[in-house]
C-alpha positions as CSV (number, residue, x, y, z in Angstrom):
1,M,-13.9,0.1,-7.7
2,V,-12.1,-1.4,-4.6
3,V,-13.1,-4.9,-4.0
4,S,-11.1,-5.5,-0.9
5,P,-9.5,-2.4,0.7
6,L,-6.2,-1.9,2.6
7,T,-6.6,-2.8,6.4
8,D,-4.8,-1.4,9.3
9,I,-1.9,-3.6,10.5
10,M,0.2,-4.1,13.6
11,A,3.8,-5.5,13.4
12,L,6.8,-5.9,15.6
13,E,9.9,-3.8,14.8
14,S,12.3,-5.4,12.1
15,E,9.4,-7.5,10.6
16,T,8.1,-7.4,6.9
17,V,4.7,-6.1,6.3
18,L,2.4,-6.8,3.4
19,L,-0.3,-4.5,2.3
20,T,-2.8,-5.8,-0.2
21,L,-5.5,-4.1,-2.2
22,T,-8.1,-5.8,-4.8
23,L,-9.7,-3.9,-7.5
24,S,-12.6,-4.7,-9.6
25,K,-10.8,-3.9,-12.8
26,P,-7.0,-3.8,-13.8
27,R,-5.5,-0.4,-13.0
28,K,-2.2,1.1,-12.5
29,V,-1.9,1.9,-8.8
30,E,0.5,4.4,-7.0
31,W,1.6,4.1,-3.4
32,F,1.9,6.9,-1.0
33,I,3.1,7.4,2.5
34,G,2.0,10.0,4.9
35,E,1.0,13.4,3.3
36,G,1.2,12.4,-0.3
37,M,4.8,11.3,-0.7
38,R,4.8,8.9,-3.6
39,L,6.7,5.6,-3.1
40,T,9.2,5.1,-6.0
41,E,10.3,1.9,-7.6
42,D,13.9,2.6,-6.4
43,N,13.1,2.6,-2.7
44,E,14.8,-0.6,-1.3
45,R,12.4,-0.9,1.6
46,F,9.2,-0.7,-0.2
47,R,8.4,-3.1,-3.0
48,A,5.2,-2.8,-5.0
49,A,3.8,-5.7,-7.1
50,V,0.7,-6.6,-9.1
51,S,-0.9,-9.9,-9.8
52,S,-0.9,-11.3,-13.4
53,D,-4.7,-10.3,-13.8
54,G,-3.8,-6.7,-12.7
55,L,-6.3,-6.8,-9.9
56,E,-4.4,-7.6,-6.7
57,H,-1.7,-5.0,-5.8
58,T,0.6,-5.4,-2.7
59,L,3.3,-3.4,-1.0
60,K,5.8,-5.2,0.9
61,I,7.5,-3.0,3.6
62,L,10.7,-4.6,4.6
63,D,12.2,-4.3,8.0
64,V,9.6,-1.9,9.8
65,T,11.1,0.4,12.4
66,M,9.6,2.6,15.1
67,K,9.9,5.4,12.5
68,D,7.3,3.7,10.5
69,D,4.7,3.7,13.6
70,R,1.4,5.2,12.9
71,S,2.2,5.9,9.2
72,V,-0.6,5.9,6.7
73,F,-0.2,4.2,3.6
74,T,-2.4,5.0,0.6
75,A,-3.0,3.1,-2.8
76,T,-4.5,5.3,-5.6
77,A,-5.7,3.9,-8.7
78,E,-6.9,6.0,-11.7
79,D,-10.2,5.1,-13.2
80,N,-11.8,6.9,-16.2
81,E,-15.4,5.8,-15.0
82,Y,-15.1,6.6,-11.3
83,A,-12.2,9.2,-11.4
84,S,-9.7,8.0,-8.9
85,V,-10.2,5.2,-6.4
86,S,-8.1,5.0,-3.2
87,S,-7.8,2.8,0.0
88,S,-5.7,3.8,3.2
89,C,-4.3,2.1,6.1
90,T,-2.3,2.7,9.2
91,V,0.8,0.7,10.1
92,S,1.6,0.3,13.7
93,V,4.8,-0.8,15.1
94,K,5.6,-2.2,18.5
95,G,9.4,-2.3,19.5
């Protein structure tokens, strides 16, 4: 279950953005951008992290650009009790 969902955010071009999701139980989270493109660990601009208790998941977006404007980011966690749970937000960028 999502305790604290992702929230829409506005940033200036070239800033770093931090998206945070808090879950009620430790779960593995996968991050997606747009229409289901999974973000991989080898992507230099997107850095996912998880707290030591496994509840807080963050995605750091380095050096946002106008190409990121209105991008939708989704975090999805698999949960055997509730199927999958997810949260989405929109990142808006001003030049």
